[in-house]
C-alpha positions as a Markdown table, in Angstrom:
| # | Residue | x | y | z |
|---|---|---|---|---|
| 1 | Met | 8.4 | 14.0 | -16.8 |
| 2 | Thr | 11.0 | 12.2 | -18.9 |
| 3 | Arg | 10.4 | 10.5 | -22.2 |
| 4 | Leu | 10.9 | 6.8 | -22.7 |
| 5 | Gly | 14.4 | 7.1 | -23.9 |
| 6 | Arg | 15.6 | 8.3 | -20.5 |
| 7 | Arg | 14.2 | 5.3 | -18.5 |
| 8 | Thr | 16.7 | 3.2 | -16.6 |
| 9 | Leu | 16.8 | -0.6 | -17.2 |
| 10 | Leu | 18.5 | -2.8 | -14.6 |
| 11 | Lys | 19.1 | -6.5 | -14.6 |
| 12 | Leu | 18.9 | -8.0 | -11.1 |
| 13 | Gly | 21.1 | -11.0 | -10.1 |
| 14 | Leu | 18.9 | -12.3 | -7.3 |
| 15 | Gly | 19.6 | -15.9 | -8.0 |
| 16 | Gly | 23.3 | -15.7 | -7.1 |
| 17 | Ala | 22.6 | -14.5 | -3.5 |
| 18 | Ala | 24.1 | -16.6 | -0.7 |
| 19 | Leu | 20.7 | -17.3 | 0.8 |
| 20 | Ser | 18.2 | -19.3 | -1.2 |
| 21 | Leu | 14.7 | -18.1 | -1.7 |
| 22 | Arg | 13.5 | -20.6 | 0.9 |
| 23 | Asp | 15.9 | -19.1 | 3.4 |
| 24 | Leu | 14.6 | -15.7 | 2.6 |
| 25 | Ala | 11.0 | -16.8 | 3.3 |
| 26 | Ser | 10.1 | -17.4 | 6.9 |
| 27 | Ala | 10.9 | -21.0 | 7.8 |
| 28 | Arg | 8.0 | -21.1 | 10.3 |
| 29 | Pro | 4.7 | -22.4 | 9.0 |
| 30 | Ala | 1.7 | -20.1 | 8.9 |
| 31 | Ala | 0.0 | -20.2 | 12.3 |
| 32 | Ala | -3.6 | -21.3 | 12.8 |
| 33 | Ala | -5.8 | -18.2 | 13.1 |
| 34 | Pro | -7.7 | -17.6 | 16.3 |
| 35 | Pro | -11.5 | -17.9 | 16.2 |
| 36 | Ile | -13.3 | -15.0 | 14.5 |
| 37 | Asp | -14.9 | -12.6 | 17.0 |
| 38 | Pro | -18.7 | -13.1 | 17.0 |
| 39 | Arg | -19.1 | -9.4 | 16.0 |
| 40 | Glu | -17.0 | -9.9 | 12.8 |
| 41 | Arg | -20.0 | -11.0 | 10.7 |
| 42 | Arg | -18.3 | -9.9 | 7.4 |
| 43 | Leu | -15.5 | -12.5 | 7.9 |
| 44 | Ala | -15.6 | -16.3 | 7.4 |
| 45 | Asn | -12.9 | -19.0 | 7.1 |
| 46 | Leu | -10.1 | -16.7 | 8.4 |
| 47 | Arg | -6.6 | -17.9 | 7.6 |
| 48 | Gln | -3.2 | -16.6 | 8.7 |
| 49 | Leu | -0.7 | -16.6 | 5.9 |
| 50 | Thr | 2.5 | -15.5 | 7.6 |
| 51 | Ala | 3.9 | -16.1 | 11.0 |
| 52 | Gly | 6.2 | -13.6 | 12.6 |
| 53 | Gly | 7.9 | -10.3 | 11.6 |
| 54 | Gln | 6.2 | -7.3 | 10.1 |
| 55 | Asn | 4.3 | -8.2 | 6.9 |
| 56 | Ala | 2.2 | -5.4 | 5.3 |
| 57 | Glu | 0.4 | -4.1 | 2.3 |
| 58 | Ala | -0.5 | -7.5 | 0.8 |
| 59 | Tyr | -2.5 | -7.1 | -2.5 |
| 60 | Phe | -4.1 | -9.6 | -4.9 |
| 61 | Asp | -3.2 | -10.3 | -8.5 |
| 62 | Val | -6.1 | -10.4 | -10.9 |
| 63 | Thr | -6.7 | -14.1 | -10.4 |
| 64 | Gly | -7.0 | -13.9 | -6.6 |
| 65 | Thr | -4.4 | -16.7 | -6.3 |
| 66 | Arg | -1.3 | -14.7 | -5.5 |
| 67 | Leu | -0.3 | -11.8 | -3.3 |
| 68 | Ile | 2.4 | -9.2 | -3.4 |
| 69 | Phe | 3.5 | -7.7 | 0.0 |
| 70 | Gln | 6.4 | -6.0 | 1.8 |
| 71 | Ser | 8.4 | -7.2 | 4.7 |
| 72 | Pro | 11.7 | -6.6 | 6.5 |
| 73 | Arg | 12.3 | -10.3 | 7.1 |
| 74 | Pro | 16.0 | -11.4 | 7.6 |
| 75 | Pro | 18.5 | -10.7 | 6.2 |
| 76 | Phe | 17.0 | -7.3 | 5.4 |
| 77 | Asp | 16.9 | -4.3 | 7.7 |
| 78 | Cys | 13.9 | -2.6 | 6.0 |
| 79 | Asp | 11.0 | -3.6 | 3.8 |
| 80 | Gln | 11.6 | -5.6 | 0.6 |
| 81 | Ile | 8.9 | -6.9 | -1.8 |
| 82 | Phe | 7.8 | -10.5 | -1.8 |
| 83 | Thr | 5.1 | -12.6 | -3.5 |
| 84 | Met | 3.3 | -15.7 | -2.3 |
| 85 | Arg | 0.4 | -17.8 | -3.0 |
| 86 | Thr | -2.9 | -17.2 | -1.2 |
| 87 | Asp | -2.3 | -20.2 | 1.0 |
| 88 | Gly | 1.0 | -18.6 | 2.3 |
| 89 | Ser | 3.3 | -20.9 | 0.3 |
| 90 | Asp | 5.9 | -20.2 | -2.4 |
| 91 | Val | 7.3 | -16.9 | -0.8 |
| 92 | Arg | 9.6 | -15.2 | -3.3 |
| 93 | Leu | 11.8 | -12.1 | -3.0 |
| 94 | Val | 11.1 | -10.0 | -6.1 |
| 95 | Ser | 12.8 | -6.6 | -5.3 |
| 96 | Thr | 16.5 | -5.9 | -5.4 |
| 97 | Gly | 17.2 | -6.4 | -1.7 |
| 98 | Lys | 18.7 | -2.8 | -1.6 |
| 99 | Gly | 17.3 | 0.3 | -0.1 |
| 100 | Arg | 13.7 | 0.5 | 1.3 |
| 101 | Thr | 10.7 | -0.5 | -0.8 |
| 102 | Thr | 7.0 | 0.0 | -0.5 |
| 103 | Cys | 3.6 | 0.0 | -2.2 |
| 104 | Ala | 3.8 | -2.9 | -4.6 |
| 105 | Phe | 1.0 | -3.8 | -7.0 |
| 106 | Phe | 0.5 | -6.4 | -9.6 |
| 107 | Phe | -0.3 | -5.6 | -13.2 |
| 108 | Leu | -3.8 | -7.0 | -13.7 |
| 109 | Asp | -3.0 | -8.5 | -17.1 |
| 110 | Ser | 0.3 | -9.7 | -18.4 |
| 111 | Thr | 1.5 | -10.0 | -21.9 |
| 112 | Asp | 3.4 | -13.2 | -21.1 |
| 113 | Asp | 3.7 | -15.8 | -18.3 |
| 114 | Arg | 6.1 | -13.8 | -16.2 |
| 115 | Pro | 4.7 | -11.8 | -13.2 |
| 116 | His | 4.5 | -8.0 | -13.8 |
| 117 | Phe | 4.3 | -5.5 | -11.0 |
| 118 | Ile | 5.3 | -2.1 | -9.7 |
| 119 | Tyr | 6.8 | -0.8 | -6.5 |
| 120 | Ala | 8.6 | 2.2 | -5.0 |
| 121 | Ser | 12.2 | 1.9 | -3.9 |
| 122 | Thr | 15.0 | 4.1 | -2.6 |
| 123 | His | 17.8 | 1.9 | -3.9 |
| 124 | Leu | 19.1 | 4.4 | -6.4 |
| 125 | Gly | 19.9 | 6.6 | -3.5 |
| 126 | Gly | 22.0 | 4.0 | -1.8 |
| 127 | Asp | 22.1 | 0.3 | -0.9 |
| 128 | Ala | 21.5 | 0.9 | 2.8 |
| 129 | Cys | 18.1 | 1.6 | 4.4 |
| 130 | Pro | 17.4 | 5.3 | 4.7 |
| 131 | Ala | 17.5 | 6.7 | 8.2 |
| 132 | Ala | 14.3 | 6.4 | 10.3 |
| 133 | Pro | 12.6 | 9.7 | 11.1 |
| 134 | Asp | 13.1 | 11.6 | 14.3 |
| 135 | Arg | 9.9 | 11.0 | 16.3 |
| 136 | Ser | 10.9 | 12.9 | 19.4 |
| 137 | Ala | 8.2 | 15.5 | 18.6 |
| 138 | Gly | 5.5 | 13.0 | 17.9 |
| 139 | Tyr | 4.6 | 10.3 | 15.4 |
| 140 | Val | 5.4 | 11.2 | 11.8 |
| 141 | Trp | 5.7 | 9.4 | 8.4 |
| 142 | Pro | 8.9 | 9.8 | 6.4 |
| 143 | Ile | 8.6 | 11.1 | 2.8 |
| 144 | Tyr | 11.9 | 9.9 | 1.5 |
| 145 | Pro | 13.0 | 12.0 | -1.5 |
| 146 | Thr | 14.9 | 9.1 | -3.0 |
| 147 | Tyr | 11.7 | 7.1 | -3.6 |
| 148 | Asp | 11.0 | 6.4 | -7.2 |
| 149 | Ile | 8.5 | 4.1 | -8.8 |
| 150 | Phe | 9.7 | 1.0 | -10.8 |
| 151 | Ser | 7.9 | -1.6 | -12.9 |
| 152 | Ala | 9.3 | -5.1 | -12.9 |
| 153 | Ala | 8.8 | -8.3 | -14.9 |
| 154 | Gly | 10.1 | -11.8 | -14.4 |
| 155 | Thr | 11.2 | -14.0 | -11.6 |
| 156 | Pro | 14.1 | -13.9 | -9.1 |
| 157 | Gly | 17.4 | -14.2 | -11.0 |
| 158 | Ala | 15.9 | -12.9 | -14.3 |
| 159 | Thr | 14.0 | -9.7 | -13.5 |
| 160 | Thr | 14.0 | -6.6 | -15.6 |
| 161 | Leu | 13.4 | -3.4 | -13.6 |
| 162 | Thr | 12.3 | -0.2 | -15.3 |
| 163 | Arg | 12.4 | 3.2 | -13.7 |
| 164 | Leu | 9.2 | 5.0 | -14.3 |
| 165 | Thr | 9.7 | 8.3 | -12.4 |
| 166 | Gln | 12.7 | 10.6 | -12.8 |
| 167 | Asn | 11.6 | 13.3 | -10.3 |
| 168 | Asp | 14.0 | 14.7 | -7.7 |
| 169 | Gly | 11.6 | 14.1 | -4.9 |
| 170 | Tyr | 9.1 | 11.7 | -3.5 |
| 171 | Asp | 7.3 | 9.4 | -5.9 |
| 172 | Ala | 5.5 | 6.4 | -4.4 |
| 173 | Glu | 2.2 | 4.9 | -3.4 |
| 174 | Gly | 1.4 | 3.6 | -6.8 |
| 175 | Ala | -1.5 | 1.4 | -7.9 |
| 176 | Ile | -2.5 | 0.2 | -11.4 |
| 177 | Ser | -5.9 | 0.6 | -13.1 |
| 178 | Pro | -7.8 | -2.5 | -13.9 |
| 179 | Asp | -7.3 | -2.1 | -17.6 |
| 180 | Gly | -3.5 | -2.1 | -17.0 |
| 181 | Lys | -3.1 | 1.3 | -18.7 |
| 182 | Arg | -2.6 | 3.9 | -15.9 |
| 183 | Ile | -0.8 | 4.2 | -12.6 |
| 184 | Val | -2.1 | 6.5 | -9.9 |
| 185 | Phe | 0.6 | 7.7 | -7.4 |
| 186 | Thr | 1.6 | 10.4 | -5.0 |
| 187 | Ser | 4.3 | 12.8 | -5.9 |
| 188 | Leu | 6.0 | 15.9 | -4.5 |
| 189 | Arg | 7.0 | 17.1 | -8.0 |
| 190 | Gly | 4.6 | 20.1 | -7.8 |
| 191 | Gly | 5.7 | 21.3 | -4.4 |
| 192 | Asp | 2.9 | 19.5 | -2.5 |
| 193 | Leu | 1.9 | 15.9 | -1.9 |
| 194 | Asp | -0.7 | 15.4 | -4.6 |
| 195 | Leu | -2.1 | 12.6 | -6.7 |
| 196 | Tyr | -1.0 | 12.1 | -10.3 |
| 197 | Thr | -1.6 | 9.4 | -12.9 |
| 198 | Met | 0.8 | 8.2 | -15.6 |
| 199 | Ser | 0.8 | 5.6 | -18.3 |
| 200 | Val | 2.4 | 2.3 | -17.3 |
| 201 | Asp | 5.5 | 3.2 | -19.3 |
| 202 | Gly | 6.0 | 6.4 | -17.2 |
| 203 | Val | 4.8 | 9.0 | -19.6 |
| 204 | Ala | 1.6 | 11.1 | -20.1 |
| 205 | Val | 1.7 | 12.3 | -16.5 |
| 206 | Arg | -1.5 | 14.1 | -15.3 |
| 207 | Arg | -2.1 | 15.9 | -12.0 |
| 208 | Leu | -5.4 | 15.0 | -10.3 |
| 209 | Thr | -5.4 | 17.0 | -7.0 |
| 210 | Asp | -4.0 | 20.4 | -6.0 |
| 211 | Ala | -5.4 | 21.3 | -2.6 |
| 212 | Pro | -2.8 | 22.0 | 0.1 |
| 213 | Gly | -2.1 | 18.9 | 2.2 |
| 214 | Tyr | -1.2 | 15.3 | 1.8 |
| 215 | Asp | -3.1 | 13.1 | -0.7 |
| 216 | Gly | -2.0 | 9.5 | -0.9 |
| 217 | Gly | -2.7 | 5.8 | -0.6 |
| 218 | Ala | -4.9 | 5.8 | -3.8 |
| 219 | Phe | -6.5 | 2.8 | -5.4 |
| 220 | Tyr | -8.7 | 2.4 | -8.5 |
| 221 | Ser | -12.1 | 0.8 | -8.1 |
| 222 | Trp | -12.3 | -2.7 | -9.7 |
| 223 | Asp | -14.4 | -1.2 | -12.6 |
| 224 | Gly | -11.7 | 1.5 | -13.2 |
| 225 | Arg | -14.3 | 4.3 | -12.9 |
| 226 | Phe | -13.2 | 5.8 | -9.5 |
| 227 | Ile | -10.1 | 6.5 | -7.3 |
| 228 | Val | -10.4 | 6.3 | -3.6 |
| 229 | Phe | -7.7 | 7.8 | -1.4 |
| 230 | Arg | -6.7 | 9.3 | 2.0 |
| 231 | Ala | -6.0 | 12.9 | 2.6 |
| 232 | Ala | -4.7 | 15.2 | 5.4 |
| 233 | Arg | -6.0 | 18.6 | 4.4 |
| 234 | Pro | -4.9 | 21.4 | 6.8 |
| 235 | Glu | -8.0 | 23.5 | 8.0 |
| 236 | Thr | -6.3 | 26.4 | 9.8 |
| 237 | Arg | -3.3 | 28.6 | 9.2 |
| 238 | Ala | -1.4 | 26.9 | 12.1 |
| 239 | Glu | -2.1 | 23.5 | 10.6 |
| 240 | Leu | -0.9 | 24.6 | 7.2 |
| 241 | Gly | 2.2 | 26.0 | 8.7 |
| 242 | Glu | 3.0 | 22.8 | 10.6 |
| 243 | Tyr | 2.3 | 20.7 | 7.5 |
| 244 | Arg | 4.7 | 22.8 | 5.4 |
| 245 | Glu | 7.4 | 22.9 | 8.0 |
| 246 | Leu | 7.3 | 19.1 | 8.4 |
| 247 | Leu | 7.2 | 18.7 | 4.6 |
| 248 | Gly | 10.4 | 20.7 | 4.4 |
| 249 | Arg | 12.0 | 18.0 | 6.5 |
| 250 | Ser | 10.4 | 15.2 | 4.3 |
| 251 | Leu | 7.9 | 14.3 | 7.0 |
| 252 | Val | 4.1 | 14.1 | 7.3 |
| 253 | Arg | 2.1 | 13.9 | 10.6 |
| 254 | Pro | -0.9 | 11.6 | 9.9 |
| 255 | Arg | -2.9 | 12.9 | 12.9 |
| 256 | Arg | -6.2 | 13.4 | 10.9 |
| 257 | Leu | -6.8 | 11.7 | 7.7 |
| 258 | Glu | -10.1 | 11.5 | 5.8 |
| 259 | Ile | -11.3 | 9.3 | 3.0 |
| 260 | Tyr | -12.1 | 10.9 | -0.4 |
| 261 | Val | -13.3 | 9.5 | -3.7 |
| 262 | Met | -13.3 | 10.9 | -7.3 |
| 263 | Arg | -13.6 | 9.8 | -10.8 |
| 264 | Ala | -10.6 | 8.3 | -12.4 |
| 265 | Asp | -9.9 | 11.5 | -14.4 |
| 266 | Gly | -9.9 | 13.6 | -11.1 |
| 267 | Thr | -13.3 | 15.1 | -11.5 |
| 268 | Gly | -16.2 | 14.8 | -9.1 |
| 269 | Leu | -14.1 | 14.9 | -5.9 |
| 270 | Arg | -16.1 | 14.2 | -2.7 |
| 271 | Gln | -15.2 | 13.7 | 0.9 |
| 272 | Val | -16.5 | 10.4 | 2.3 |
| 273 | Thr | -15.6 | 10.5 | 6.0 |
| 274 | Arg | -15.8 | 13.5 | 8.4 |
| 275 | Asn | -14.9 | 12.0 | 11.8 |
| 276 | Gly | -11.6 | 13.7 | 12.5 |
| 277 | Ala | -9.8 | 10.4 | 13.1 |
| 278 | Ala | -6.9 | 8.8 | 11.3 |
| 279 | Asn | -8.7 | 7.0 | 8.4 |
| 280 | Phe | -6.5 | 5.4 | 5.8 |
| 281 | Ala | -5.9 | 2.4 | 3.5 |
| 282 | Pro | -9.2 | 2.7 | 1.7 |
| 283 | Phe | -10.3 | 0.2 | -1.0 |
| 284 | Met | -13.6 | 0.0 | -2.9 |
| 285 | Val | -15.8 | -3.1 | -2.7 |
| 286 | Pro | -16.0 | -4.4 | -6.3 |
| 287 | Ala | -19.6 | -3.1 | -6.7 |
| 288 | Gly | -18.2 | 0.4 | -6.1 |
| 289 | Glu | -20.9 | 1.3 | -3.6 |
| 290 | Gln | -18.9 | 0.7 | -0.4 |
| 291 | Ile | -15.4 | 1.4 | 0.9 |
| 292 | Val | -13.4 | -0.7 | 3.4 |
| 293 | Phe | -10.7 | 1.1 | 5.3 |
| 294 | Ser | -8.7 | 1.3 | 8.5 |
| 295 | Ser | -9.5 | 3.8 | 11.3 |
| 296 | Asn | -8.8 | 4.6 | 15.0 |
| 297 | Leu | -12.2 | 6.4 | 15.3 |
| 298 | His | -13.3 | 4.0 | 18.1 |
| 299 | Asp | -10.2 | 4.8 | 20.3 |
| 300 | Pro | -10.1 | 8.1 | 22.1 |
| 301 | Gly | -6.3 | 7.6 | 22.5 |
| 302 | Gly | -5.9 | 7.0 | 18.8 |
| 303 | Arg | -3.6 | 3.9 | 19.2 |
| 304 | Ser | -6.0 | 1.1 | 18.1 |
| 305 | Phe | -7.0 | 0.6 | 14.5 |
| 306 | Ala | -9.8 | -1.6 | 13.1 |
| 307 | Leu | -11.3 | -2.2 | 9.7 |
| 308 | Tyr | -14.5 | -0.3 | 8.8 |
| 309 | Leu | -17.0 | -0.4 | 6.0 |
| 310 | Val | -18.8 | 2.7 | 4.8 |
| 311 | Asn | -21.1 | 3.6 | 1.8 |
| 312 | Ala | -19.4 | 5.7 | -0.9 |
| 313 | Asp | -21.7 | 8.5 | 0.1 |
| 314 | Gly | -20.5 | 8.4 | 3.7 |
| 315 | Ala | -23.5 | 6.7 | 5.2 |
| 316 | Gly | -23.9 | 3.3 | 6.7 |
| 317 | Leu | -20.6 | 3.1 | 8.8 |
| 318 | Glu | -20.0 | -0.4 | 10.1 |
| 319 | Arg | -17.0 | -1.8 | 12.1 |
| 320 | Val | -15.6 | -5.0 | 10.5 |
| 321 | Thr | -12.8 | -6.2 | 12.8 |
| 322 | Tyr | -12.6 | -6.4 | 16.6 |
| 323 | Ala | -10.0 | -9.1 | 17.4 |
| 324 | Glu | -6.8 | -7.1 | 17.4 |
| 325 | Ser | -5.4 | -3.7 | 18.3 |
| 326 | Phe | -4.2 | -3.0 | 14.7 |
| 327 | Ala | -5.8 | -4.0 | 11.4 |
| 328 | Ser | -5.2 | -2.3 | 8.1 |
| 329 | Phe | -4.4 | -2.6 | 4.3 |
| 330 | Pro | -7.7 | -4.3 | 3.3 |
| 331 | Met | -8.3 | -5.4 | -0.3 |
| 332 | Leu | -11.2 | -7.3 | -1.8 |
| 333 | Ser | -10.4 | -9.7 | -4.6 |
| 334 | Arg | -11.8 | -8.9 | -8.0 |
| 335 | Asp | -14.8 | -11.3 | -7.6 |
| 336 | Gly | -15.5 | -9.8 | -4.2 |
| 337 | Lys | -15.3 | -13.2 | -2.4 |
| 338 | Gln | -12.1 | -12.8 | -0.5 |
| 339 | Leu | -10.6 | -10.1 | 1.8 |
| 340 | Val | -6.9 | -9.8 | 2.5 |
| 341 | Phe | -5.7 | -7.6 | 5.3 |
| 342 | Cys | -2.8 | -7.2 | 7.7 |
| 343 | Gly | -2.9 | -7.0 | 11.5 |
| 344 | Asn | -1.5 | -8.1 | 14.9 |
| 345 | Arg | -4.2 | -10.6 | 15.9 |
| 346 | Asn | -2.6 | -13.8 | 17.2 |
| 347 | Ala | 0.8 | -12.0 | 17.5 |
| 348 | Thr | 3.4 | -13.6 | 19.7 |
| 349 | Ser | 5.8 | -10.7 | 19.9 |
| 350 | Pro | 5.7 | -6.9 | 20.0 |
| 351 | Arg | 5.2 | -5.1 | 16.7 |
| 352 | Glu | 4.4 | -8.4 | 14.9 |
| 353 | Met | 2.1 | -8.0 | 11.9 |
| 354 | Asn | 0.8 | -10.8 | 9.7 |
| 355 | Val | -1.2 | -11.3 | 6.5 |
| 356 | Phe | -4.7 | -12.7 | 6.9 |
| 357 | Leu | -7.2 | -13.9 | 4.3 |
| 358 | Ala | -10.9 | -14.4 | 4.9 |
| 359 | Asp | -14.0 | -15.1 | 2.9 |
| 360 | Trp | -16.0 | -11.9 | 2.6 |
| 361 | Val | -19.6 | -12.0 | 3.7 |
| 362 | Ala | -21.4 | -9.4 | 1.5 |
């Protein structure tokens, strides 16, 4: 890992773009959400914050009043990072508008009044969106080697971007600890997709996992004691061979993902789910005793995803959402009173995905 002196600082001129920030935001008002399914007893006062397009991975700031999310809304051809208030207003572009971005997360405490956040981006590998993966042999996720993690501070037109990873390979899927001191992320730097942590200035890198397979999508618990994540661990020689062959082509097949939890230092690893489904996007309920996540375990065909709640010891599985064919990326606010997630309920076009906010019924 590089020392601080080798970091790259970039100044972004977003304010001089031909389109205004209001043009970049969807001009359509947020749609009224449909009634909550009677079985969705954990949700109340559901609100739809975006209307149209593909909006994903919306996560709270520490105050619970602002969200950071990714979207390929016009004029962009692939995901860029935006922020908005939790009523869906004041949508702002905060990434460069170049390359593909993912996995944004607010710093939980700022040293000044400017927003501080991290995200992963491919823009140093080129301004254009990287090529989509070849899915002729089945559904796969791209592991773009040009992804690096950046921290940013400021507002559009006056944003300082700092490169945190200098690895020649995939670095993404970052989240910040509640004390604002560490970032957990997924990296290929050791030859496999494992979890690492680093300080928020990009140094003091520590490897947390080393079992063959993909470990990713990690988040800290709100008390900072635990890390919850998804993992695809090959169980046979044939599965390991397929995994390594795909990884050689910068691909991962998320056919079977299980949820794991460990202490923030990487000790005490334990598997939470054992259902053989595609379980992903886990986040710990603030008390740390339960995990909300997305899974297709109810669908024999594997195409429909809903939110589920499970105890941290794997017991007490409960389905949370029913009103759509896809729901994912859940996060509880720090006070445990609000749930944000993304899904296709109330969609008006194919592949539409919007951001929803609900009061959480504990």
